[in-house]
Backbone as numpy.savetxt, mean C-alpha at the origin, in Angstrom:
# Nx Ny Nz CAx CAy CAz Cx Cy Cz
29.37 2.89 16.04 28.12 2.50 16.71 27.10 1.96 15.71
26.34 0.99 16.16 25.27 0.46 15.30 24.25 1.54 14.99
24.03 2.43 15.94 23.10 3.54 15.71 23.55 4.38 14.52
24.83 4.68 14.44 25.35 5.47 13.31 25.19 4.72 12.00
25.46 3.42 12.02 25.28 2.62 10.81 23.82 2.62 10.36
22.93 2.54 11.34 21.50 2.56 11.01 21.11 3.90 10.38
21.55 4.99 10.98 21.21 6.32 10.44 21.75 6.49 9.03
22.96 5.99 8.79 23.53 6.08 7.44 22.72 5.26 6.45
22.28 4.07 6.88 21.48 3.22 5.99 20.13 3.86 5.69
19.54 4.51 6.67 18.26 5.19 6.47 18.42 6.34 5.48
19.46 7.14 5.66 19.70 8.26 4.75 19.89 7.76 3.32
20.63 6.68 3.15 20.87 6.12 1.82 19.57 5.60 1.21
18.75 4.93 2.03 17.47 4.40 1.55 16.55 5.53 1.10
16.40 6.54 1.93 15.49 7.64 1.61 15.93 8.36 0.34
17.23 8.59 0.22 17.73 9.25 -0.98 17.48 8.42 -2.22
17.64 7.09 -2.11 17.41 6.21 -3.25 15.95 6.21 -3.65
15.06 6.16 -2.68 13.62 6.19 -2.96 13.24 7.49 -3.66
13.71 8.60 -3.13 13.36 9.90 -3.69 13.86 10.07 -5.13
15.07 9.61 -5.39 15.66 9.84 -6.71 15.17 8.85 -7.75
14.98 7.60 -7.37 14.61 6.59 -8.36 13.10 6.49 -8.59
12.30 6.94 -7.62 10.86 6.74 -7.71 10.06 8.01 -7.98
10.74 9.10 -8.28 10.03 10.37 -8.47 9.00 10.28 -9.58
9.35 9.69 -10.70 8.40 9.57 -11.81 7.18 8.74 -11.41
7.42 7.63 -10.72 6.32 6.79 -10.27 5.46 7.51 -9.23
6.09 8.28 -8.36 5.35 9.04 -7.35 4.41 10.03 -8.03
4.90 10.74 -9.02 4.07 11.71 -9.74 2.95 11.00 -10.49
3.28 9.92 -11.15 2.27 9.15 -11.89 1.18 8.64 -10.96
1.57 8.11 -9.81 0.59 7.60 -8.85 -0.26 8.73 -8.28
0.37 9.84 -7.95 -0.38 10.99 -7.42 -1.40 11.51 -8.42
-1.02 11.56 -9.68 -1.95 12.00 -10.73 -3.10 11.01 -10.89
-2.79 9.72 -10.81 -3.84 8.71 -10.91 -4.84 8.83 -9.76
-4.32 9.05 -8.57 -5.19 9.22 -7.41 -6.09 10.44 -7.59
-5.49 11.56 -8.00 -6.26 12.79 -8.18 -7.35 12.61 -9.23
-7.02 11.98 -10.35 -8.00 11.76 -11.41 -9.14 10.86 -10.92
-8.79 9.82 -10.19 -9.80 8.89 -9.68 -10.74 9.58 -8.71
-10.18 10.34 -7.77 -11.00 11.05 -6.79 -11.88 12.10 -7.48
-11.30 12.83 -8.42 -12.06 13.87 -9.12 -13.22 13.28 -9.93
-13.06 12.04 -10.37 -14.10 11.38 -11.16 -15.08 10.57 -10.31
-15.00 10.74 -8.99 -15.95 10.08 -8.10 -15.55 8.70 -7.65
-14.31 8.30 -7.93 -13.84 6.98 -7.52 -13.34 6.95 -6.10
-13.19 5.76 -5.57 -12.65 5.57 -4.23 -11.21 5.06 -4.31
-10.45 5.35 -3.25 -9.05 4.92 -3.17 -8.88 4.11 -1.88
-8.47 2.85 -2.04 -8.35 1.94 -0.90 -6.89 1.57 -0.67
-6.52 1.41 0.59 -5.20 0.95 0.97 -5.35 -0.35 1.75
-4.61 -1.36 1.35 -4.77 -2.69 1.96 -3.45 -3.22 2.50
-3.26 -3.15 3.80 -2.13 -3.76 4.49 -0.80 -3.40 3.83
-0.50 -2.11 3.78 0.74 -1.66 3.17 1.89 -1.90 4.14
2.74 -2.84 3.81 3.95 -3.11 4.58 3.69 -3.16 6.08
2.94 -4.16 6.51 2.65 -4.36 7.93 1.88 -3.18 8.52
0.89 -2.72 7.75 -0.10 -1.74 8.22 0.41 -0.31 8.27
1.39 0.04 7.45 1.87 1.42 7.39 0.78 2.38 6.92
-0.25 1.85 6.24 -1.30 2.75 5.71 -1.98 3.57 6.79
-1.94 3.09 8.03 -2.60 3.84 9.11 -1.87 5.14 9.44
-0.71 5.34 8.85 -0.02 6.62 9.02 -0.65 7.72 8.18
-1.47 7.35 7.18 -2.11 8.37 6.34 -3.64 8.33 6.41
-4.21 7.30 7.06 -5.67 7.16 7.10 -6.21 7.63 8.45
-7.22 8.49 8.40 -7.93 8.94 9.60 -6.99 9.49 10.67
-6.10 10.39 10.27 -5.23 11.02 11.25 -4.95 12.46 10.82
-4.55 13.28 11.78 -4.27 14.68 11.47 -3.26 14.83 10.36
-3.59 15.65 9.37 -2.72 15.87 8.22 -2.96 14.92 7.07
-3.79 13.90 7.29 -4.08 12.94 6.24 -5.36 13.27 5.51
-5.49 12.84 4.25 -6.69 13.16 3.47 -7.85 12.24 3.80
-9.05 12.74 3.60 -10.23 11.92 3.84 -10.45 10.89 2.74
-9.84 11.08 1.58 -10.18 10.20 0.45 -9.50 8.84 0.49
-8.64 8.58 1.47 -8.08 7.24 1.62 -8.98 6.40 2.52
-9.27 5.19 2.07 -10.11 4.26 2.83 -9.37 2.93 3.00
-9.57 2.31 4.13 -8.90 1.04 4.40 -9.69 -0.13 3.81
-8.97 -1.13 3.32 -9.61 -2.37 2.85 -8.87 -3.55 3.42
-9.61 -4.46 4.04 -9.03 -5.68 4.57 -10.03 -6.81 4.43
-9.51 -8.01 4.31 -10.38 -9.17 4.22 -9.63 -10.39 4.75
-10.37 -11.34 5.24 -9.77 -12.59 5.66 -10.85 -13.66 5.73
-10.43 -14.89 5.64 -11.33 -16.01 5.85 -10.61 -17.00 6.74
-11.14 -17.23 7.91 -10.53 -18.14 8.86 -11.25 -19.48 8.82
-10.51 -20.51 8.59 -11.05 -21.87 8.61 -10.32 -22.64 9.71
-11.06 -23.15 10.65 -10.44 -23.89 11.75 -9.93 -25.24 11.25
-8.64 -25.46 11.45 -8.03 -26.72 11.03 -7.27 -27.29 12.23
-7.88 -28.23 12.92 -7.20 -28.78 14.09 -7.24 -30.31 14.14
-7.55 -30.90 12.99 -7.54 -32.37 12.93 -6.13 -32.89 12.75
-5.98 -34.18 12.85 -4.67 -34.79 12.67 -4.24 -34.69 11.21
-2.96 -34.69 10.98 -2.40 -34.56 9.64 -2.69 -35.82 8.82
-3.21 -35.62 7.61 -3.51 -36.75 6.73 -3.13 -36.41 5.29
-2.84 -37.42 4.50 -2.53 -37.21 3.09 -3.77 -36.72 2.35
-3.54 -35.91 1.32 -4.64 -35.48 0.47 -5.33 -34.21 0.95
-4.88 -33.63 2.06 -5.48 -32.39 2.57 -4.70 -31.21 1.97
-5.42 -30.28 1.36 -4.79 -29.15 0.70 -4.24 -28.16 1.71
-2.92 -27.98 1.71 -2.30 -27.03 2.62 -1.92 -25.73 1.91
-2.15 -25.68 0.61 -1.75 -24.50 -0.14 -2.81 -23.41 -0.06
-2.40 -22.19 -0.41 -3.34 -21.07 -0.44 -4.38 -21.31 -1.54
-5.67 -21.18 -1.26 -6.70 -21.39 -2.28 -6.87 -20.15 -3.17
-6.22 -20.16 -4.30 -6.25 -19.01 -5.20 -7.69 -18.66 -5.60
-7.95 -17.35 -5.70 -9.25 -16.88 -6.12 -10.15 -16.41 -5.00
-9.72 -16.58 -3.75 -10.54 -16.11 -2.64 -10.73 -14.59 -2.68
-9.74 -13.89 -3.18 -9.83 -12.43 -3.24 -10.95 -11.97 -4.16
-11.31 -12.78 -5.14 -12.42 -12.44 -6.02 -13.70 -12.24 -5.22
-13.95 -13.15 -4.28 -15.12 -13.03 -3.42 -15.03 -11.77 -2.55
-13.83 -11.49 -2.03 -13.65 -10.31 -1.19 -13.96 -9.03 -1.95
-13.49 -8.95 -3.18 -13.73 -7.75 -3.98 -15.22 -7.61 -4.31
-15.84 -8.72 -4.69 -17.27 -8.67 -5.01 -18.12 -8.33 -3.79
-17.61 -8.66 -2.61 -18.35 -8.38 -1.38 -18.10 -6.96 -0.87
-17.15 -6.27 -1.46 -16.79 -4.92 -1.02 -17.60 -3.88 -1.77
-17.29 -2.60 -1.52 -17.95 -1.52 -2.27 -17.04 -0.97 -3.37
-16.06 -1.76 -3.79 -15.19 -1.35 -4.90 -15.93 -1.43 -6.23
-15.58 -0.50 -7.12 -16.17 -0.48 -8.45 -15.06 -0.31 -9.48
-15.30 -0.67 -10.74 -14.30 -0.43 -11.78 -13.90 1.04 -11.82
-12.61 1.29 -11.95 -12.11 2.65 -11.95 -11.58 3.11 -10.61
-11.94 2.39 -9.54 -11.37 2.69 -8.23 -9.90 2.29 -8.21
-9.21 2.67 -7.14 -7.81 2.30 -6.94 -7.69 1.49 -5.66
-6.86 0.45 -5.70 -6.45 -0.22 -4.47 -4.93 -0.28 -4.45
-4.36 0.03 -3.30 -2.92 -0.07 -3.11 -2.63 -1.31 -2.27
-1.65 -2.09 -2.71 -1.27 -3.32 -2.02 0.24 -3.34 -1.84
0.72 -4.30 -1.05 2.15 -4.31 -0.74 2.66 -5.72 -0.51
3.78 -6.05 -1.14 4.53 -7.27 -0.85 5.98 -6.99 -1.19
6.84 -7.00 -0.21 8.25 -6.69 -0.45 8.85 -7.68 -1.44
8.51 -8.95 -1.28 9.03 -9.98 -2.17 8.27 -10.07 -3.49
7.05 -9.53 -3.51 6.23 -9.62 -4.71 5.58 -10.97 -4.92
5.62 -11.82 -3.89 5.07 -13.17 -4.03 4.21 -13.58 -2.83
3.83 -12.64 -1.98 2.94 -12.95 -0.86 1.58 -13.35 -1.41
1.14 -14.56 -1.16 0.02 -15.14 -1.88 -1.28 -14.33 -1.78
-1.77 -13.96 -0.59 -3.02 -13.20 -0.54 -2.92 -11.84 -1.23
-1.73 -11.24 -1.20 -1.54 -9.92 -1.82 -1.57 -10.04 -3.34
-0.83 -11.00 -3.87 -0.80 -11.20 -5.32 -2.19 -11.59 -5.82
-2.89 -12.41 -5.06 -4.26 -12.81 -5.41 -5.18 -11.60 -5.48
-5.06 -10.72 -4.48 -5.90 -9.52 -4.45 -5.62 -8.61 -5.64
-4.34 -8.40 -5.94 -3.99 -7.55 -7.08 -4.50 -8.14 -8.39
-4.33 -9.43 -8.56 -4.75 -10.11 -9.79 -6.26 -10.01 -9.99
-7.02 -10.27 -8.93 -8.47 -10.22 -9.03 -8.98 -8.79 -9.17
-8.29 -7.85 -8.54 -8.68 -6.45 -8.68 -8.54 -5.99 -10.13
-7.44 -6.33 -10.75 -7.25 -5.97 -12.15 -8.31 -6.60 -13.04
-8.66 -7.85 -12.78 -9.71 -8.51 -13.55 -11.04 -7.76 -13.40
-11.25 -7.15 -12.25 -12.51 -6.45 -11.97 -12.49 -5.00 -12.45
-11.42 -4.57 -13.12 -11.36 -3.21 -13.64 -10.92 -2.18 -12.63
-10.30 -2.65 -11.56 -9.81 -1.76 -10.51 -8.32 -1.50 -10.74
-7.92 -0.25 -10.62 -6.51 0.09 -10.81 -5.71 -0.29 -9.56
-4.50 -0.79 -9.77 -3.70 -1.29 -8.66 -2.34 -0.58 -8.62
-2.02 -0.03 -7.45 -0.69 0.51 -7.16 -0.05 -0.44 -6.15
1.13 -0.95 -6.47 1.78 -1.92 -5.59 3.10 -1.38 -5.07
3.40 -1.72 -3.83 4.69 -1.41 -3.22 5.47 -2.71 -3.11
6.67 -2.73 -3.67 7.47 -3.95 -3.67 8.94 -3.56 -3.73
9.81 -4.53 -3.56 11.24 -4.31 -3.73 11.68 -5.00 -5.00
12.15 -4.22 -5.96 12.56 -4.82 -7.22 13.81 -5.69 -7.05
14.68 -5.32 -6.13 15.86 -6.16 -5.88 15.45 -7.50 -5.30
14.48 -7.48 -4.40 14.00 -8.71 -3.76 13.21 -9.56 -4.74
12.24 -8.96 -5.40 11.31 -9.75 -6.23 11.99 -10.36 -7.44
13.02 -9.72 -7.96 13.72 -10.30 -9.10 14.68 -11.42 -8.69
14.79 -11.65 -7.38 15.65 -12.73 -6.89 14.87 -13.97 -6.48
13.54 -13.92 -6.60 12.71 -15.05 -6.18 11.79 -15.47 -7.33
11.21 -16.65 -7.18 10.31 -17.18 -8.20 8.87 -16.78 -7.91
8.08 -16.70 -8.97 6.65 -16.40 -8.83 5.93 -17.59 -8.21
4.83 -17.30 -7.49 4.01 -18.37 -6.92 2.60 -18.36 -7.50
2.21 -17.28 -8.16 0.86 -17.19 -8.70 0.71 -18.11 -9.92
-0.46 -18.71 -10.10 -0.66 -19.61 -11.25 -0.39 -18.95 -12.60
-0.51 -17.64 -12.68 -0.23 -16.94 -13.94 1.25 -16.92 -14.28
2.09 -17.22 -13.29 3.52 -17.14 -13.49 4.09 -15.76 -13.29
3.23 -14.83 -12.87 3.66 -13.44 -12.68 3.85 -13.10 -11.21
4.76 -12.15 -10.99 4.92 -11.58 -9.66 4.14 -10.27 -9.58
4.06 -9.71 -8.39 3.18 -8.56 -8.17 3.43 -7.41 -9.14
4.69 -7.06 -9.33 4.99 -5.90 -10.16 4.59 -6.09 -11.62
4.40 -7.34 -12.03 4.07 -7.63 -13.43 2.57 -7.60 -13.72
1.74 -7.40 -12.69 0.30 -7.46 -12.90 -0.44 -6.21 -12.43
0.29 -5.11 -12.19 -0.34 -3.91 -11.63 -0.13 -2.72 -12.56
-0.82 -1.63 -12.25 -0.71 -0.41 -13.05 0.58 0.35 -12.75
0.91 0.46 -11.47 2.14 1.14 -11.05 2.80 0.30 -9.97
4.08 -0.01 -10.16 4.86 -0.73 -9.16 5.85 0.24 -8.52
5.61 0.57 -7.27 6.48 1.47 -6.53 7.60 0.64 -5.89
8.84 0.94 -6.24 9.98 0.22 -5.67 10.36 0.84 -4.34
10.19 0.08 -3.25 10.56 0.62 -1.94 12.06 0.52 -1.68
12.79 -0.01 -2.64 14.26 -0.02 -2.63 14.85 -0.83 -1.47
14.05 -1.69 -0.86 14.58 -2.57 0.18 15.50 -3.61 -0.46
16.53 -4.03 0.25 17.40 -5.08 -0.30 16.70 -6.42 -0.30
17.23 -7.37 -1.05 16.69 -8.72 -1.01 16.75 -9.24 0.42
15.64 -9.87 0.85 15.49 -10.37 2.22 15.27 -9.24 3.22
15.08 -8.00 2.73 14.51 -6.90 3.53 15.47 -6.09 4.38
16.30 -6.73 5.20 17.08 -5.99 6.19 18.34 -5.36 5.59
18.81 -4.27 6.22 19.83 -3.42 5.61 21.25 -3.62 6.11
21.45 -4.06 7.35 22.76 -3.93 7.99 23.30 -5.27 8.48
24.56 -5.53 8.17 25.28 -6.68 8.72 25.80 -6.31 10.11
25.51 -7.16 11.09 25.99 -6.94 12.45 26.89 -8.10 12.85
28.16 -7.84 13.18 29.07 -8.91 13.59 28.49 -9.72 14.75
28.54 -11.05 14.60 28.06 -11.92 15.66 26.61 -12.31 15.54
25.88 -11.68 14.60 24.47 -12.00 14.39 24.31 -12.49 12.95
23.70 -13.66 12.79 23.60 -14.26 11.46 22.70 -13.46 10.53
21.52 -13.07 11.01 20.57 -12.33 10.17 20.96 -10.85 10.08
20.63 -10.27 8.95 20.83 -8.83 8.82 19.82 -8.09 9.71
20.12 -6.84 10.04 19.34 -6.04 10.98 18.69 -4.85 10.27
17.49 -4.49 10.71 16.81 -3.25 10.33 16.08 -3.37 8.98
14.78 -3.55 9.07 13.94 -3.62 7.87 13.87 -2.26 7.18
13.84 -2.30 5.85 13.85 -1.07 5.06 12.48 -0.66 4.54
11.62 -1.63 4.26 10.42 -1.33 3.47 9.41 -0.44 4.17
9.28 -0.55 5.50 8.31 0.28 6.20 8.62 1.76 6.06
9.87 2.12 6.31 10.29 3.52 6.17 10.03 4.01 4.74
10.43 3.20 3.79 10.30 3.60 2.39 8.85 3.74 1.98
8.00 2.80 2.38 6.59 2.86 1.99 5.90 4.08 2.59
6.26 4.44 3.80 5.66 5.62 4.42 6.02 6.88 3.63
7.27 6.99 3.24 7.70 8.14 2.45 7.00 8.15 1.09
6.90 7.00 0.46 6.23 6.91 -0.84 4.76 7.30 -0.72
4.09 6.83 0.33 2.67 7.16 0.51 2.45 8.66 0.67
3.22 9.27 1.55 3.04 10.70 1.77 3.44 11.51 0.53
4.47 11.04 -0.18 4.92 11.76 -1.37 3.86 11.76 -2.46
3.28 10.58 -2.75 2.25 10.53 -3.78 0.98 11.27 -3.33
0.74 11.30 -2.02 -0.40 12.05 -1.50 -0.20 13.54 -1.72
1.02 14.01 -1.54 1.32 15.43 -1.79 1.02 15.79 -3.25
1.42 14.91 -4.16 1.13 15.14 -5.58 -0.38 15.14 -5.82
-1.08 14.18 -5.23 -2.53 14.07 -5.44 -3.26 15.31 -4.96
-2.90 15.81 -3.79 -3.57 17.00 -3.25 -3.31 18.21 -4.14
-2.07 18.36 -4.60 -1.75 19.48 -5.48 -2.53 19.39 -6.80
-2.61 18.19 -7.36 -3.33 18.01 -8.63 -4.83 18.24 -8.47
-5.39 17.85 -7.33 -6.81 18.12 -7.07 -7.07 19.61 -6.98
-6.18 20.32 -6.32 -6.33 21.77 -6.24 -6.26 22.42 -7.62
-5.40 21.89 -8.48 -5.31 22.40 -9.84 -6.61 22.18 -10.61
-7.36 21.15 -10.22 -8.65 20.87 -10.84 -9.79 21.69 -10.21
-9.46 22.53 -9.24 -10.48 23.33 -8.57 -11.15 22.61 -7.42
-10.56 21.51 -6.96 -11.11 20.71 -5.87 -10.26 20.91 -4.62
-10.92 21.20 -3.51 -10.22 21.31 -2.24 -10.47 20.04 -1.44
-9.50 19.12 -1.42 -9.72 17.86 -0.72 -9.71 18.05 0.79
-10.47 17.22 1.49 -10.47 17.29 2.93 -9.17 16.76 3.51
-8.54 17.56 4.36 -7.36 17.12 5.10 -7.70 17.25 6.58
-7.61 16.14 7.27 -8.08 16.07 8.64 -7.22 16.86 9.62
-7.88 17.44 10.62 -7.18 18.01 11.75 -7.04 16.93 12.82
-6.08 17.12 13.71 -5.92 16.17 14.80 -7.14 16.23 15.71
-7.72 15.07 15.96 -8.92 15.01 16.80 -8.63 15.38 18.24
-7.37 15.34 18.66 -7.01 15.66 20.04 -6.62 17.11 20.24
-6.60 17.89 19.15 -6.32 19.32 19.24 -7.65 20.05 19.34
-7.74 21.11 20.15 -9.01 21.80 20.32 -9.68 22.16 18.99
-10.93 21.74 18.83 -11.69 22.03 17.63 -11.50 21.05 16.50
-10.50 20.18 16.63 -10.19 19.28 15.53 -11.28 18.27 15.26
-11.77 17.62 16.29 -12.81 16.60 16.11 -14.08 17.20 15.54
-14.47 18.38 16.02 -15.68 19.04 15.50 -15.52 19.39 14.02
-14.34 19.89 13.65 -14.09 20.24 12.25 -14.20 19.01 11.36
-13.59 17.93 11.80 -13.62 16.69 11.01 -15.04 16.15 10.89
-15.73 16.08 12.02 -17.06 15.45 12.06 -18.14 16.30 11.40
-18.04 17.61 11.54 -19.09 18.49 11.04 -18.86 18.96 9.61
-17.60 19.00 9.18 -17.33 19.50 7.83 -16.74 18.43 6.90
-15.64 17.80 7.34 -14.90 16.96 6.40 -15.56 15.62 6.11
-16.02 14.92 7.14 -16.63 13.63 6.87 -17.93 13.76 6.06
-18.79 14.74 6.35 -19.96 14.94 5.48 -19.57 15.30 4.04
-18.49 16.09 3.90 -18.01 16.44 2.56 -17.56 15.19 1.82
-16.83 14.30 2.52 -16.40 13.06 1.88 -17.60 12.20 1.47
-18.58 12.08 2.36 -19.77 11.26 2.05 -20.48 11.77 0.81
-20.43 13.07 0.59 -21.14 13.67 -0.54 -20.33 13.65 -1.83
-19.03 13.96 -1.72 -18.21 14.15 -2.92 -17.09 13.12 -3.10
-16.71 12.41 -2.05 -15.61 11.46 -2.16 -14.26 12.07 -1.85
-14.27 13.33 -1.37 -13.01 13.99 -0.97 -13.25 14.96 0.16
């Protein structure tokens, strides 16, 4: 059954992530804890098709994660003509960072499975220039099989502080299905979710070792949860950053 093949592929992926990325998970968790303890902010930006919402503002998740997103929409509906720039305008992320509440020493997490998604690479590059620490989620198998697109000649993993390998295969999908040309079942979302929660576990433990009790949200739909979050945890975050 395809279901059995999928379950086997998931088990193999999770085991590979856990065994190969443990050192990076610990390093990232320690970086998060140090940043939070020193008054810094931690931002997550579009992790693998918005997986970050699994850890932000939900029961069991920490208050110290904040979402970051930016976009610039330009209406282009004229007829096609020569000389019109169709490429991504590098450097737009610089404006986004300067317009945000990020400061040097903060952390931003970004994600590109291929390591060459233009807005993501731009954001990581400009964040590093601004003194912001960058944790990236990428597939080393995928990114080493493609060419860089950034003017620096670098791919995402080459310009960040920590590159978390989500262990997705090149071109993302895991399973060959007879009769279907494309492979089936994306790997990176599952892997990124596990990586996020794993490094968060390390961060919370390290904060406790520093004598800090980070806010961990209760489910707002469970009796008393919303009051606990609104009356205790969110004010605590506003005051201390955790």
